[in-house]
C-alpha angles and dihedrals in degrees: 000000000000091000092047092053101042109024094082090054093048092050091049090052092051092051092049091050091051091050092050092048090050091049093051091048093056116104106283092002095103091047093050091048091052090048092053092046093051093048091051093050096046093044091052091052092047092050097047099034093210140054087226088071091056119086116242090248093052091043092055091046093048090047088059090046094053089044089056091045091052090051090047091055090059132253095262095069092223117155119207136130097325114160095232103006113133127208086227089063091047091050091050092053103034097089098049136359089215099060111137126233094262093057091049091049093048090051091055090043091050092059091054095042096046092047090051091049089053092048093053094050105036113007118119105228108224117208104047112129094241091150096053110116123202107235139154120277113283095024123129125217129196136194127178137209116202128185106199094192095255119145118212123226096236122232128176090261092051091047090053090051091046087051093058103261129123116208093181103258130291094322090064095040093265135118121290106208114199120243107231103157142017088224102057144019133220121232146144130277125187129248124223125238088233087079090064097035095049094240124148107257094219093060099053140344125213119189121234134189091248124104145196136199116273124191113208120187126217114251109268145156118272095255091055089056090059098042103032116016100044098052093047092044093050091049095051094044090054089052090056090065117166124297129177091188128059110279136177114263108250110270092011127104097194113026115089130195142173130214116029143206106345097187087245120213134216123224139196094228105097091208094060121094114266121205091190131068125165136185126216123201116202144147114282088238090064095054098088091057091049093048090049088056088054097044125009089195092057091046091053093050091052090051089054088064088064094048092051093042119224096214087303094303096095090080093052110107090213091055092046090048094057093043091048095049092046092049092048092049092048093049093053092046094049092050095046114124099183118138110225091333142145113280095220091063088067094056101098136184093002128028114190109224095180118089109258093210090057091050092053092049089050089055090062088066096046115107111251095020114067133151098306094056093044089060088063093054098094091053092049093049091049090050094050090049091048100247129128114259094240095042107129097166100078108107118203098196136004120207100339117200121237124234116250129221123193094281093050091050089051091048095049088042091057096241098118134024108269123237091228131033108272124197094228113182106195134103118241133211099035120153094249094050093044089058090058094047094239094129095074116088120206132195119271108275118247102179140046093255092052089047091054090049090052090049089052091053091047091053091049088054096038098134094047093045092050091051091050093048090051089053095048116125119250091222111112098190114077100224141037094214095065113079110239135155119224094183135082120209121212092238094050091050093050094045090051091056090064090063094044097261127128111200089188089063131078088232092071109010117117087200090064091051091057094063134074099244094035087219115118106131094033109176093012106108090344099130115074115224118249128214092264091080094235125144131198125220124187115214108213097176108036098193091054095047092055106019096167108101093000119151118208110228094019120154120262096241091050090050092051089053092049093050093048092048092049092047092049089057091044091053093050094051093062122206 
């Protein structure tokens, strides 16, 4: 009876095993199987961050997978132009061709664990609403970001700061920025490789280890901009002057720069570089009036929602505000022509910093809106944009590129073993690279001192690292054999808002989770909405945000004054 019940199952298992063995023994089959096994093991480690989170059964299975992957990479440990070879595998096999599976697994685990340890102790967490000011209802706040055109003379400490890590000032080996005003702070902003490669910045943007001075104001009311910020800002910019040689930054005894205040201009062409960005904080109910000042056409379409009546919610300024912001963000995404770029660079003139999912959930509590009206929001947004309600073909972004911190630059530059398999397409060990010391791989740093040492090595290999970063693939997912979507459709994004998710935000995006830095959308939807019902919009092209009275080619300081004056009047008018 036992044989009658179980023999068919046993025979089926034997046949399946034979088929699998035959498949793996086909030309290329064994290599592809090892590739899939390695990707599965490394991805599991990257997701969990620790072998302790992996069950003993999974750990044993993944140990065998990494063992097979190590064998597939070859016993010599050489890294070249392999189609799926990872520097992590090379690192795991470079010391000895006889390392066992546990050692290989621990090496991969160590990269994840040490990077996580560094993140918890020194990483600057992007996305906290540190520029949100508590004010009374109806008030407007402003903060400004100015790039004066001043290049920094990079040091290891500056490179660590540019890479998103805070070592706690000079005492911890970090950067000690001088305090020159109570209205603004000095900091570092990255340059793009397109500056060096002669590429138009609006078509693509490749990060580089270089940096420039950025002036970021404190959040303040419009009248404080005119009476406090502008005088201090004008004074410091004049002190920058112009210098062809390396000079000490005014009020600093260690930070050097070259260049100086260039009397930067602002332009109406959205594809031209802008040295000025500013963020406005306002009540959600005031958003429709602001969007109407930007685009009369968009303002009229929002008013049509009230005329048609969306179960009574179409006349709510809060409802119109969310629909208008969503429609504006979708329009800019759909018209984006970047090649393997950063999505936020397409959001012009307005970039919405507040999480869209939070805004939609807030609408449910607004009087006159409620749950029933919120369910109509995707259809209203699609109508304002000009798409059919059931259109699921509109793609917001194709293959977005992630933002790199210092560790990601080192991983793509081949200086440390990566936490995920990377399809790195560069030869190693050439005479030119050996002279720069770029051929030597080091363990993933786990402390501030090790981070500074890595930054020093990266600077010594600056030319090689920049070439490797420029050649990095845009693909976020580590392997072609694992199904994964790198696109976001308009319909999927809108449907996600109803459940409180924002797929164009690093908080909720599966695309972000596939990368090393987990930062793809960056400031888009980064700030979580508070109970005060305020939203924050970053203006990335000032003359397009407030076109009335704008002067093409005007100076930055004059534009700051114009914006503050306009916002003071806007605040006084009320909703």
